[in-house]
N, C-alpha and C positions, 0 to 999 in steps of 0.2 A: 693529421694530429693525433697521438697517441691514445688510446682508449683508456681509461679508467682500471679496466680489467687487463690491458697490455701492461701499463706501469706497473701494476700488482705482481705481475708476473718476474718483472724485471728487477722489482725489488726483493723478491722471495726466492730468485734463482742465486745460489752461491756464487761469488765471484773464483774464477779458474785458479787463482792464485791462494786461495784461502779455502780450498775444495779439503784439502788434508786436516784433519785434527790430528794435533799431538797424542801420542799414544802416552799411556801412564810409562812406561818403559823408557820412552824417549824422555818425558820429565825429570824423571828420578834416576837419569843415569848418572847425575851428578847435582844434587839437589843445591848444593849450593855455587854451583857453575852459575857465571852471569848471564839471563834472559836474553837470547838474541833479538834482532829485530823481526826475524822470520818468526821467532816462538811468540811474539807478542801478538804479530798479525795474524798467524793460525790460531791462536788461542778465543774460543768462543766465549770466555766468561768478561767480568769487569771486576776489577781490581781495587779493594778497599783501599781511600786514600785518606791521610789524616789531615786532613786541612788546620790551616791557620788563618781563619779570617780577621781581616782589621777590626780592630778595637772599636766600638761604638761610638761613629762621631756624627752631627748634625751635619750629614751631606744632602746635596740636593741636585738632580732630583732624585727622588724614590723610585725605580722602575716597577718593583714587585717585589713581594716576600715571598719566601718559601719556608714552611713550616713543616718539621719533623716531629712526628708523633707518632702513638700507636694506635693504628687506623679501626674506628667502626662505622659500619655502616648508617646512612641516615635515612631520611624519609627520601624516597626518589622523586615526589610529587614536588620536592623543592627544585629540581632539576627542569631546565628547559626539555621542552618537546623534541626539540631537533637543534642541533648548534646552528647559533644566530650566524647570518652572514657577516663577513670580516671580522667574527673571532677564530683566530688560528687555536684549534684546542686537540690533542691528540689522547688516546687512550693509552693505559698502559695494560697491554695485551694479554688476558690470563692465560689464554692456551700455552703460553709461553713462560709463564709469572714463575715457575718450577725451575727454570732456567736463570731467574735472573737474581741476584744478592741487591741489598738494598743498596750496594753504591751503584748499582744500573738502574735504579728507578730516579737517582737526582736528576740525569739529562731530561727526562721528559718534562719533570717539573719546570727548570730551568729554558726549554725550548719552548713551553707553553706560557712563559712570560714573554721572552725576546722577539717572538713572533707578531706578537703584540702592540709592540710599542714602535709606530712610526719614527719617532724621532732616532733611533737607534742605528745606526750606520751598519749591517751587518758586512762581513766578509762573503767573500765569493762564494764558498761553498756553503754556508748556511744560506745566502740569499737564493743559491741556485735548487738548494732543498727545499725553502719554503716558496718558490715559485713553481716548483716541481708537484708539491704537496697540497697546494692552494684550494684544487677541488676535489681532495679526500675527504671519505667519514674519518671519523676521529679514530675509528678501527685499524682504517687503511694506514692511517699519521703514524698508527702505534708499530705496526707492523715494519713501516718506513724508519723509523727510529732504530729499532732492533739491527736493520742492516743498513745503518749510516755507518758506515766503516772510519770516514771522516771525525766524530766524534769518539768513538771508540778508541782510533789508535791513538788520537789525543790523550785519552782517559788510561788507557791503560801502557801509554809510553814512560809509566812511573811503576810500571809492576816489575818485581823482581820474582826471580826463580820460585824463593819460598811463598812469596804473596801468591801465586798462581796456584800453588798446590794447597796452600790455606785455604783458598776461596772455593776449589773444587771440592775439597774434603768438606770442609763447611754445607755446600749445597748436597753433596752425596749423604752426609749426617740429618740433614734438614730434610730432605725426601723422606727418609727411612723413618722418621721422627713422625713426620705427614703422614705416612702409610700406617704406622701404627696407629696414631689417634684415629684416624680415619676406622679403624678395624676395630678398636675399642669403644668407638663413640664418643670419643672428648676431642674431637677435633674443633681447637677455635681459630675461624678462619680471621677474627679478628685483631690476632696478636702481633702480626707482623710489625714493624716499622715504615714508617712510608711518608713518602714527600708529597705534597700539595703546593699550589700556588696561587696568590691572589696579587690580582694586576689590575689597572684601572685602564679602561679601554672601551671607545666610542660612548664617553662620557657618564659609565656607570662603572661598578666595582664588582669585579665577578672572583667566585672561587673554581678555578681548575684545579679538579681531583682526578688524575688518570684512571682510576678505579670505579668511576661513576661513570655512565655512559653518554652524559652531557654536561655542559657547564652551567653552574648555579649563579645566578644573579643576585647580589647582594642588595642592589639598589643603585639609583642616580648620585654621580658625588655630588656633594653638597658643599661649598666651599671651595678651598684651596685646596686642603689638603685629605687626597681620599683615605690617607691610613686610619683616619678619625672613625669610618667605617668600618675597618677590620678591628678595630681592637676590641669592640664586644665580640667577636667570632672566636678570636684568639682565647680572650678573656675565659669564655664558656667552656674552649677544648681545656684549656689549664685548669678547671677546675674540678674537673673530671680526676684529676688525678689527687693522692695523698700528698700531705703535708713530707712525705719520706720518698716521693717518686715523683722526683724531677724528672719525667722521661719524655722531655721534649726540646726542640729548639728553635730558634728562630733565627732567617739569615735575610737580608736586604741586599739586593743588586740595584746597586747604584752605579750612578755617572763615573767613569775613572777621574780621581780628585784632580790629577795632576792636568788632566783637560780642561776641567771646568778652572781652576787658578789658571792657565795660560790663555783661557776666553777671559778671565777679569782681568787679565795684565794687557792684554791687548785693547779691551775697552779703557783702561787707565790709561795707556800711553796716548790713543784717540783723546781722552777727556784731557790729556797735561796740553798736548797739541795744539785744542782749542781755545783753550783758557791763553796759551802765550799768542797765539794768531790775534786773539780779541785783544790781549794786552799791547800787541804791536799798532795795532788799530785806535787803540786811544793814544796811546804814548805820544803820538802826531800832535794832540791838541792840547797837550800839559806844556804849561809855561817852562816848567822845570823837570829835569830828568828824573827817573824813579832811583831811589838810593839803591846799591847794591844789595843791600840787606833783603830788599823787596824783589828781588831776580829769583824766581824759581828754579830756574835753570844752574845755580850754582851748586847744586848736589853733585858731585861729579859722577855718582854710581847710576844717577837716574837714566834710564831707557827712555829714549824718544823714537826709537826704531827696531827694527828688527834685529833679535839675538839669537844664535846658536847656543848659547850657555844657556837661556832660558825657554829654548825651545818655541820661538816666537818667530812666525814669517810673515811677511810685507802681506801677503793674502787676509791672513787671520785680522792684521790691524784694519785692512781696506774694509772688511766685512763688519767690523764693531763698531759702535757709535757710541756717545756718552749717552746716560739714562737721561730721561725726561727731564730731573730733577736738577740734574747738573747743566742741561742744555739751557734752560730758563735763568739758572743763574750766571752762565757766561753772558747771555742776552742781557740783562737787567742789571748785574750785581754794578755797582762803583771800582773805582783802581783798586784800594785798600782791600776791598771783600772779595775782589777777584785775586790779589794775590794770597790772599789767605787760604783761598778756594786752591790754587794752585798749589799752594806747600800743604795743603791737607793733602792733596792727590800725591806729592813728591812721597809722603809718609806712610801713605797708604800703601804706595809703589814698593815702598821699602820689605816691608810685611810680607806682601807677595812674593819678593823674590824669594824672602828665606823661606818661604812655604813650600815654593816651587823648587829650592835644592833638598829640603827637607824629604818631598814625596819623591824626589829621582832616585834619591838613596835609599828609600824605603823599596823601590822598584827593584833597585838594584840589588839589593839585600834578598828579596823575595825570589830573585830569579838565581840569585846564588842557592838560597835554600832548592829551590827546584832541581838544580841542575845537580845538587846533592843528594837529592831524595833518589834520580833516576841511577845513581853511580850505586850498583850492587855490588855490595864489600862482603859477599859470602865467603869467597876465597879468602879475603883477608882475615876474617874471622876464624876460619877453618884452620889455618895456617897458624893463627896465635894459639888456638884451643890445643893443636898438636905440639907445640912447644911447651905448653903448661903440662900437657900429657906427661911429655919426656921428662922435664923438671921434676912432676913428682914421683914419676918411677925414679930418677937418678936422686932423691934430695939425700938421700945416706952419703951420696960423695962431696955433699956440701956441707959448711960447716959453718955456723951462723954465730958469733959473739953478742952475749945479750949486756 
């Protein structure tokens, strides 16, 4: 079994195919030429991405919060003495901080959330990374994130050539400004924007700030809504800004809405089928047949089984079960009430189907925006500018009627 020191060596040793960093002349040979896959893999930076988070909706569950603000040091006595067992926490490694723009700090906050939520189904790469770093110190985990090519490659898949050049130029300017400020004795280390995470884990609410040595426990979870305990912390930080200084943002990491909707649809299908089975049982005891108007299956669009259109498979149906309230109603209600319950469930399903299709279209639109964002239009823009330049030089050849 690999020791911690040997793991660390493997993490900080550069990959052979990433050992060469593009030179300035290489990157600037044509500043509008599209960045190649090789350019993105070899580039050591993180590009800035203008994200378009979904509008706030009362989505559940909320796995964690990411808070962006101008960082200020806090009382270190509020932190734990050591990282508690079972809490995955990574530092933002300060010795590499001069190489990292704000965009590179967001993955630290996100990983500090997803690696502490047991019910989140991690993909193979993230699961292996979590298992590999489970025994690391927070500082070593920060080193591991800096060398986690899987995350960096996805993040920088959005990078255009100009993004890479701008990011490198910004880092250079920041380093020069910091050096000058230190020389003049005016350096303000608290001035940078920073991401921190808030997450519920092991019955407690934690603040996970990568610039602090250890996690900070805000207190035990009281009730079902852990966000209530985070609100005072956020309000306190926001109050530090003036009315004209809205220099913060809060993002919620939630379960993908489509999955939640499909899970609800599976439960709905299971409930309708349970009502129908119960009605079939009681029909035998009735002297007169049920009127057709009371048949809950008359709605042709109602789904009673798997459906590719609505991303519902048999496994999801088999795993689901009606909620306790509906189960009691099915077992105790009389025929008219059972029929009313069934019709209500059919109506709920109609709304679910509409919501699923709306969410599927939203995901498709997001995918198209991501594809377009990855499409580097630098050459097209350069071509258009050249055409406009030629038109400007030759405008005397054109005559316009007013």
